[in-house]
C-alpha positions in Angstrom: 75.6 70.5 114.3 75.3 69.7 118.0 71.8 68.9 119.2 70.4 69.2 122.7 66.8 68.7 123.9 64.8 68.0 127.0 61.1 67.5 127.8 59.0 68.7 130.7 55.5 67.6 131.7 53.9 70.9 132.6 50.4 72.1 133.1 49.2 75.4 131.6 50.0 77.0 135.0 53.5 75.5 135.1 54.1 76.7 131.5 52.9 80.2 132.3 55.4 80.4 135.3 58.2 79.1 133.2 57.8 81.3 130.2 57.0 84.4 132.3 60.3 83.9 134.1 62.2 83.3 130.8 60.6 86.4 129.1 61.6 88.6 132.1 65.3 87.6 131.8 65.9 88.2 128.1 64.4 90.2 125.3 63.2 87.6 122.8 60.4 86.9 120.3 58.7 83.8 119.1 57.8 82.8 115.5 55.4 80.1 114.6 57.1 77.2 112.8 55.9 75.4 109.8 54.5 76.0 106.3 52.9 79.4 105.9 52.3 82.6 103.9 53.0 85.2 106.6 55.2 85.2 109.7 53.3 84.8 113.0 55.2 86.5 115.7 54.7 87.3 119.4 56.9 88.6 122.2 54.8 86.9 124.9 53.9 83.3 124.1 51.7 83.0 127.2 49.1 85.2 125.4 48.6 82.7 122.6 45.0 81.5 122.7 46.1 77.8 122.6 49.0 78.1 125.1 49.2 75.0 127.2 46.6 73.2 125.3 47.4 70.2 123.1 44.9 70.0 120.2 46.2 67.0 118.3 46.6 64.3 120.9 50.3 63.7 120.1 53.7 65.2 120.6 53.6 67.5 117.6 51.5 70.3 118.7 52.5 74.0 118.6 56.0 74.7 117.6 57.7 78.0 118.0 61.2 79.4 117.0 62.7 81.4 119.8 65.0 84.3 118.8 66.6 87.3 120.4 64.4 90.4 119.7 66.9 91.9 117.2 66.8 88.7 115.0 64.6 88.3 112.0 64.4 84.6 111.2 65.3 83.3 107.8 62.6 81.6 105.7 63.3 78.7 103.5 61.6 77.8 100.2 60.8 74.2 99.3 61.3 73.7 95.6 58.6 71.0 95.6 56.0 73.7 96.5 54.6 75.4 93.4 53.1 78.4 95.3 55.9 81.0 95.5 54.2 82.8 98.4 54.5 79.8 100.7 57.6 79.5 102.8 58.8 77.3 105.7 60.1 78.5 109.0 62.1 76.2 111.2 65.5 76.0 112.8 67.4 74.6 109.8 68.6 78.0 108.5 68.2 79.9 111.8 71.5 79.3 113.7 70.7 81.7 116.5 67.6 80.1 117.9 65.9 77.4 120.0 62.7 75.6 119.3 59.8 75.0 121.7 57.1 72.4 121.0 54.5 73.3 123.5 52.7 70.3 125.0 50.0 70.7 127.5 46.6 69.3 128.4 44.6 67.3 125.8 40.8 67.0 126.4 41.3 67.7 130.1 42.5 64.2 130.9 45.9 63.8 129.3 49.2 65.7 129.6 51.8 65.9 126.9 55.3 67.1 127.4 56.8 70.3 126.1 60.0 69.8 124.3 62.7 72.5 124.2 65.6 71.9 121.7 68.2 73.3 119.5 70.2 71.8 116.6 72.7 74.6 116.8 74.0 74.1 120.4 77.6 74.9 119.3 76.5 78.4 118.3 76.7 80.7 121.4 73.4 82.5 120.9 71.5 79.2 120.5 73.3 77.6 123.5 72.5 80.7 125.6 68.7 80.6 124.7 68.5 76.9 125.3 70.4 77.2 128.7 68.1 80.1 129.9 65.0 78.1 128.9 66.3 75.1 130.8 67.1 77.2 133.9 63.5 78.7 133.8 62.1 75.2 133.6 64.2 73.9 136.4 62.9 76.7 138.7 59.4 75.3 138.3 60.3 71.6 138.3 59.2 69.3 141.2 61.3 66.3 140.2 62.7 64.4 137.3 61.6 60.9 136.3 63.0 58.8 133.4 64.6 61.8 131.9 61.4 64.0 132.0 61.2 67.1 134.1 57.9 67.2 136.0 56.4 70.6 136.7 55.3 71.4 140.2 51.6 71.7 139.3 51.8 68.7 137.0 53.1 66.6 139.9 50.2 67.8 142.1 47.8 66.6 139.3 49.4 63.2 138.8 46.2 61.3 139.6 44.1 63.5 137.3 46.2 63.2 134.1 47.6 60.5 131.9 51.2 61.5 131.3 51.4 60.5 127.6 54.8 60.2 125.9 53.8 59.4 122.3 50.2 59.8 121.2 46.7 59.5 122.7 46.2 56.3 120.6 49.4 54.7 122.0 49.1 51.9 124.6 49.2 53.2 128.2 52.3 51.0 128.7 54.3 53.8 127.1 52.9 56.5 129.4 55.2 57.9 132.1 54.3 56.4 135.5 54.9 58.9 138.3 56.0 57.6 141.7 
């Protein structure tokens, strides 16, 4: 497996521009990742009620599997789980996909990065999805600092938000300091 990932600090407005651009260029759909009973699917992630909002105050927020519209993701069963109706959805068994962990604004004072990644970069469809997502992000990026892309609106709000790289409880010394 070849892994690739990048992170972008982006406000809800930045994320809306990025994903609207991405969704115009390719027919895809998103599936909520994690442990569940039913697949949660959308073709427009910007319509999710919590889009661009970080509820947990850390990097793990709202993770989505991105697939081409003709792909139905494979579910995996965890033998440790006794309930046979519960399955897990992630990238492990879905070789033609990318993963988006949507960051965003936490309590109107902190900004967490959105991470886009794939563990299947050597697979052409995964590489293509990842590359198209990165191109859409770069269209709405103002600059790059310490390996993080910075969205245009996020840069304008650099005095308003704490750019948190780990968790709301982590010391501010670990935050990204914008120049």
